[in-house]
Each structure stands twice: as structure tokens, then as C-alpha cells.
N, C-alpha and C positions, 0 to 999 in steps of 0.2 A: 591058243589054249595055254601055252607056256607063259605068255605075258599076263594072262588073267591069274594064273596060279601064283606067279611072282607077286603080283599086286595084292592078291588075297593074303598070302603068307606075310607080306610086309605089313599089311594093316593089322593082322592078328598079332604079330610080334610087337608092333608099336603099342597096341592096346594092353598087352601083357606087361610091357615095360612101364606104362603109366600106372597100372594097377599096383605093380611091385613098388614103384616109387611112392605112391600114395600110402600104401601099407607101411612102408619103412618110415615115412614122415610121421604118420599117426602114432606108430609104435614109439618112435623117439620122443615125440611130444608128450605122450602119456607117461613114459618113463621119466622124462625130465620134470614134468609137473608133479609126479608122485614123489620124486626125490626132494623137490622143493617143499612139498607138504610135510614130508618126514623131517626135513631139516628145521622147518618152522615149529613143528610140534616138539622136536628135540630141544630147540632153543627155549620154548615155553617151559618145558620140563626142567631145564637147567635153572631158569629164573625162579620157578617154584621151589626147586630143591634148595636154592640159595636164599629162599625167603625174601626175595626182592619184590615188594608190592608192585603189581601191574595195574596201571590206571585203566579202568574200563570206561567205555562210552556207551551211551544209549543210541542205538541205530534204528530205533522203532520209527516207522513212518506212518502217520495216520492214514487210514483208507480215504479215498476220495470223497466218500459220502459224509465224512466228519469235517465240518467247517469250524475251525477254531478262531477265525479272524474276528468275529463279532465279540467273542468272549475276551480276546486279547485287548480289543479297543475299549471295552467297558472297564477293564482292570487297570491298565497302565497308569491312568490319571488318578486312580484311587489308592495307589501304592506309593509310599514316600520313603525317602532316604533319611535315616536317623543318625546323627552324630552326637556322641556323648563325650564329655570331658570329666576326668576325675583327677583331683589334685592329691598328689602324694608327696610327702616330704621325706627326704633321705634322712635316716637316723644313724648314719655311719659313725657319728661322734658321740652317740648316746652314752655308751658305757664308759667312754674315756673321760668326758667332762662331768657326767652325772649331774648332781644338783647344782653344780657351779657353772653350768654352761651359760646361764643368763649374764654372768659377768664378762663373758667373751663375745657378747652379741649373740646372734642366732646362727649357729653353725650348720643349720639344716639347709639343704638345697631343695628348692621347689621343683617338682617334676609334675607335668601335666600329661596324663595318659589319655589318648584319644582312641575311641573305638567307634565302629560303624555297624549299622544294621538296617533293617527295613521295618515298615509299619503299614497298617491297612486302615484307611479312613472308613469309619462305620457310621458316620452321621454328617449331615451338611454343616453342622456348627462346630466341627473340629475335634471330635473324639476319635482317637486313634488307638488301635490295639496292636501290641507287639509282644515280644518275649520279655520275661522278667530279666533274663540274663543280659539283655541289650541295654537296659536302663538302670540296672541294679547299682546302687551307691553312686550314681552320677551326680556331680556338682552342677553340671550344665547340660541341657539337652536342646538341640536345634533340629528342626525338621525342614528338609528341602523337598519341594513338590516337583512333579515331572516337568513343570514349566520353569524350573530353576528358582522359583521364589522360595525364600527361606524365612522361617519364623521360629521364635523360641517356644518351648513346650514345658509344661509342668506335669508332674506325676499325680494322677488322681488316686491310684491304688495299685497294689501288686499282689500276686498270689504265687509265691515260690513253689507251692505244691503242684501246680499245673504249668509252671514256667510262663505265666501270662502277666501282662501289665497293661494298664490303661493310662494313656497320657492325653493331654489336650492342648490345642493351639487356639489362639484367639482369632477366629476367622468365620466367615459365613459363606453359604452357597458353594460348598466344596463338592467335588465328585466323591461319591462313596459307593461301597458295595453293599448289596443286600445279602442276608443270610440264606444259605441253602439248607439242606438236611443231610448231615453226614451219615446218619443211620441208614439212609436209602442208597448210599454209594455202593456200587457193586464192583467186585474184583474184575479187572479187565476194562473198567470204564476209563475213558480219556479225561485227563485233568491237565490244567496249566499251573505252573509255578511261576509267580511273578515277584521279583524283588530287585535288590540293588547289589549284586555280587561285585566284588573288586572295586567298589566305589563308583560304579557306572550308574547311569539313569536306569529307569525301570526296564528290566530285561525279562523276556518271556521264554520259558522252555516248556516242552510238552512231554507227557508220559502217561502211563496207565496206573491205576490203583493195583498195587502188587499184593497187598495184604491189609487186614484191619486188626485193631486191638492188639498192636505190638507193644511189648514191654522190653525196652533196651537198657534199663537201669542206668540212666544218666542223671536223674534228678537228686539222687543221694538219700534224702530223708525217707524213713520207713513209711511215712504217711503220704509220700508223693503219689500222684496219680499219673500213670503212664498207660495210655491206650491209643497209641499213635496209628495214624494212617500211613502205610508204607507205599511209596511210589518209586518209579524209576525216572521221574522228571529230574533234570539236572539242577542241583542246588549246591551253591558254593558259599564261601565266606561273604558275609554281607547280606545273604538271603534270609538270615534269621529274622523272624517277625513278619516276613512277607506273606503273600496270599497264595493259597491253593484254591483254584476255582474249577467249577465244572464247565461243560461246553456251553452252558447258558450264561456264563459269567457270574454265577452266584458263588459267594464265599463258602467253601466247604471245609477249610482248615487253615491253620496258621503254621507255616513252615518253622521247624524248630531245630532240626539236627540232621546230620548225615552220619552214616557208618563208613569210616575211612581209616586206612592205615597211613595215609599220606597227608591228611588235612584238606584234601580236595576231593571232589566227587568221584566215587568209584562204582556207582550203580544203585545206591540205596539212599533214600531220603525219607524223612519222617515229619509228619504234620500233626498238630493238635486238632482233633475233630471240632468242627464249628459248633456242634451242639453243646460241647463242654465250654467252648469260648463264650457262647451266648449267655450261658448261665453265670459264669464268672464275671463277665462284663456287666451284666444287669445288677449283680450283687454289689460290685464296686461302685457303680453309679448311685445306687439307692442307699447303701449302708456303709460304704468305705471298707468293707470286709466281706470275704466270701462266706456265705452261709452253707457250710459243708454238712451233708447228711451222712449218717451211718446206719447200717443195718444192726450192727452189734454182734458180729461173728468173727472168729478167727478162721481163715480159709486157706486151702492149699490146692494147687493144680493137681490133676490126676494124670499119671502116665501108666503104662502097662505094669511096671514094677510096683508102683504104689497101689494100683488096683488089686494086684495079686496079694500084696501084704495086708490090705484091709478087707480082702474077700469080696471085692466089688465085681459085678458082672461085666462092666465096660469102663471106658475112659471118658464118657460124656459127663459134663457138668463140673462143679467145683465142690470139693470136700469141705464140710464144716468140722473143723478140728475142735472148736470150742464156742461157747456162747457167753457173751457178757451179761452179768447179772443186771436185771431191770432194764435191759435194752429192748428195742422194738422186737427183735428176733426172739428174745426170751419171753416177753409178754405174749407173743403170737403163738408160741409153742414149738418153735424150731429147736432141734436138739443136736448135740454133738453126734457125729456119725451120719447125719443127713447129707445128701448130695443135692446142691442147688442146680437145677437144670434149666430154669427159665425165670425171667422177671417180666411181668406184664405181658406174657406171651412171647417174649423174645428169647430165643435159645441162649444159654450161657455155657461156654465151654472152657473158659480160662479166667484166672483171677483178674487179669487186665481188662477183660471184657466186662466182668461184673463191676469193677471199679469205675470203668468208663460209663456204664449205665447209671450207677448211683450218683456219679458226679453231676448228672443232669437234674438231680432232684434237690429239694430243700428240706430242712427239718420241718416236720408237720405233715409232709406228704405221706400218703398211704399207697403202698405198692403190693402187687400180688406176687408172691414168691412160691414157685413150684419146686418141690423137693422130692427126691426119690428116697423113700425109707422102706427098706426091706422089700425091694422090687415093687413097691406101690407108690404111685405119684400122688402127693398131697399138696394142696394149695393153701397158703396162709396169707392173711392180710396183715402186713407189717407196717407199723407206724415208725417212720424214720425220725431219728433224734440227732442232736448235735453232739460234739465231743464231750459235753458235760452231762449227757444223758437226759437232756430236756429238749423242748421244742422252742425255747426262747431265742430271740435274736442274739447273735454274738456280736458285740460292739468292738471297734478298734481300741487298743490300749490307749488310755489317756496320755497325752504328751505333757511333760513338765519341763520347766526351764530352770537351770542352775546358773546364777550370775557369776559365781566364782569360776566355774569351769567354762562358762561362756558357750553353753550348748543346750539345745532342746533334746530331750531323751524320752524314751518310753521303755516299759518292760519288754525285754527281748522276746520275740515270738517263739513259740514252742518249736516250730520247724527249724528256726535258725539255731537254737540250742542243740537240737538233735543232730543237725548237719555238722556242727562244729565240735560236738562231743563235750559240751559243758553243761552244767546243771543249773546255772543261774546267771543273771546279768541284766544290765540295762543297755539299750541300743542307742547310739548317737544318731539322731536323724537330721539335725541341722546345727552347724557350727557358726558362731559369731566370734567376736573378739574375746579372748580369754586364754586360760591356761592350755586348753586342749589345742587351740589353733596354733599357739606358740610352740607347742610340743610336736606338731606335725600329725596329730591324730585327725582322721578324716571321717566323713559320714559312713555309717555302717559298722564302725568299730563297736564292739561289745565290751563294756567295762564289767569285769567279774569281781574285782576286789579293790578296795581303797583302804590304805593303812592296815592291811592284813584282815579286814572284815569283808565278808561276802555282801554284795549288793544285788538287789533284785527289784527294787522299787524306789520311789522318791524318798520315802521315809528312811529306808536303810542306807541310801546314798548320803542323805544329809547327816545321819548319825555317824557314818564312817568319816565324813569330812570333819565333823566337830571333834573327832578324836585325834586330830592332827597335833603333833608335838614338834617343837623347834622349827615351826613354819615350814615343815617338809611334808609334802603330800606324795604318797607312794600309790601308784595306780597300776593294776594288772588288767590285762584284757586280751582279746583275740580279734584279729582282722577277718573280714569275710572269706579270705583265701585260706584261713586256718592258721596263719602265723600268730604265735603267742608272744607278747612283749610285756615288758615292765618299764614304767617311767617313774622318775622322781622329779618333783617340781618345788622350787622355792617360792613361797608366797611373798 
């Protein structure tokens, strides 16, 4: 009996000791982990307090039911690497030598700037869509395919207002992507971003659609159209102009920008919806110029404060602040104070959403615009017009050549003038041998004055040159980056 009692007490004591040890270990572990979590949070707080940007990464993992491999295989061979070269000549001696620099030879130093981006093949015969900022003012463009074959490319047309450009290579039977429907994209839907970040060959990243119709104010001009698809797919330098595709491998957007404090991906990337891309590309192919449609209204977003100020019952829709005389909206009967709530049955809740919708149309199209007027919804048939308030085709500005300057030029586009803050000018589109080449002026330069006279056409430019005295030509203008300069040339 004593032996049994001792054995029983020993077993109980051992069990209690194990329980105590386990409890102590779990308590210590929990306390230790809690302390680590607090320290980590404190470190993040310090980083945020010191405003040091923290690089974020996307850790989203597609569910097993989503197969992205087929979409990736379709896309990688249809996405290309684009290299552009821009010749810039240093003008550090410009103001020192002035008009006498030709007697000292050419003091300018040639510099060639090289930039990289991506593009998407959209036809088997070599048409490629990319961002305007990838090829803007490039003197030379080369395209490298996923099999490392390289070909030169030429610009077919550009549209700075949407940041799109169409280029072409001389090739046949290329892999290409078919268009999807960006209007049918849903928030939370899986997409792939394919491009050439950091000069690598085609690279695929995955994410979801985070939002639609985003306006992030990066294109500058008031007439710019920003209605971006926001995703959390990783996009970095070199991805500009690359493809955003759905799980079926259809093109749904052209990657254009990231929101970042560091210059590298931090969790937000933006793509131009393919329905806008398709419209712009078709116009550039057919007409060489985008045929942009307008309703003819001044509009504003609505928030709670604005709704209260205007006596509106809610924040849905877009407020009509004014109507352009003789525009489609004016002729249809839309009035200032109306709230546009839908176009062709699609709800409209922001200015960017409305602009994205209209960007898919052409002058001459008729759309149904639903407006809320005094708590009553009215529908109007609106004839869309162009910026000149007609339905006629808008043609590219005619290019003219000036032998003395040695350059082909055209009247500067309105969007370029708006962006650079100038009222007039002619844009240099191609430089041959002549005064401008010797002076270091490059493609994209806008000449605003010659010999103190404003220029805005071939006639005004020729008249200004004829006013030259003492064989001295004085030229003022502005570069695409906003730098304003003045040159003097001896004839």
C-alpha cells in the first residue's frame, strides 16, 4: 500500500511539473513574441515618423483555381523591349561665344541619351503600341523581341493626351495580342503585367484590379484623359508601354505609371484601359491623328461638401458647371446645374469615368446621356463633336521644310503649347543638315520667336527669317522638358 501511494504521488508530481513547465514555456514564448511584435510596430512607427518611404511588396497568391500560365505564355512573345536614343548637344558655351562660335569650330559636345521601355505587338505585320513618353522626341527607336531579334522602328502616330503611341517594325507573322474589354473588368479580378523592367527580357507579374477610372494627374495638360486601371501587379522602370492582360491572355490595358516615393514599385500601378487604346490606335492608323469627341460641358466631381453647397441630395454623378454654346450638349438641351448620372446606361460617378467613356467615341457618334435635374432623371440624345464644334475629321498639321534651318516643322499641337505654357510656336519634327543641327537643337523643340517676331506657321516663320539683319538670326524657343533658350546664328 505504501509502495502504491509513493508511486501514485510520484506520478502526480511529475505530471504537475510537466504542466507547470509547459505553462511557463508558453507564457514566455507568448511574451517574447508579443515584445517582438511591439518592437517591430515601434520600428515602423519610427520610420513613418521620420518619413522614410517603406518599399511595399505584393504578397498576393492566386488561388489554385486560377491558372495564369496560359495567359503568360500567350503574352511574353507579344511584348517587346524598346530602346530609344535622343541626341542632345551641350550648349555650355552658348552665351560665351554667342554669334561668333562658328569661328571657333563647334564647341558643342554631342550627348546621346538612351531610354528603355516596353511595347505590345497588336498585329502580325508589326504594329506596336506603347506609351508616348517612351518614344517622345526620339531620334532612333529599336525594338528587341523575346527571341532577342532586334529591328528598327518608326513612329506612326502619337497621342500625348492619353500617353499612347503607335510604332511599326518591318516584319511579318509576329506573335500578337488580341483586345479584351476593359469595361468588363471587375475589381478583384486577376491580371498579369508583362514588360521589360530593368532592361530584362519579358517579365510577368500578377495582381488584381484594385480600382478603375483613376485620375492621378500625371499627364499635365488640362485636356489630358486619365481614367486608369489601378492594380497591385508589380510594375517597375522599363514596364512602361507593356501589357496588362486578363486570365485569358487578352490585352486589357497598357501599363503607364506607378505611384511611388522611391521610383520603384510600392504597391500601386496604373494602366490605360484597352478600350481607349483601341480607339486611339485605330484613329492613328486611319487618320494619323486622334479623332477626339466632346460632349461640350464643363464638369466637376461631387463630394459631400460640394453637394451641400449646391443643394444636391447625394454625391452620385458628375455636376455640369457650364455648357459650351452650340455644342452637342447645348443642342440636346443639357443645362448648367444638371448632374450626369449615366452614359448609354453605364453609371457615371467621376470626371475621370466620364472622360474615359467619351474617349471611346468619335465625333458624329450619338450617345444617351442621363441627367438628374431637380430629382427627376431625364435622358438626352447628344451628338458628339470635335474640338472645333463640328463633326468633320481633324487632320494632322501639315509638315513644311525650311532649307535655311535644315528642318521639317509643323504648327505646334495645342496640347504641347498648353503643357509648356506658351501661346504659339512651330515644332521641329525632323532635323537635317542646317543651322538648327549645328546649334544643337533637337526634334521636339518648339520655336516661338525668330528675330523678335512670333511664329506659328510656315508663313510667319518665313516672314520672320526674311527680317534678318546683319546676317544674324535670333531664335527663341522651348524644349519638351520646359527649358527655354535663346540662340543666335551667323548666316
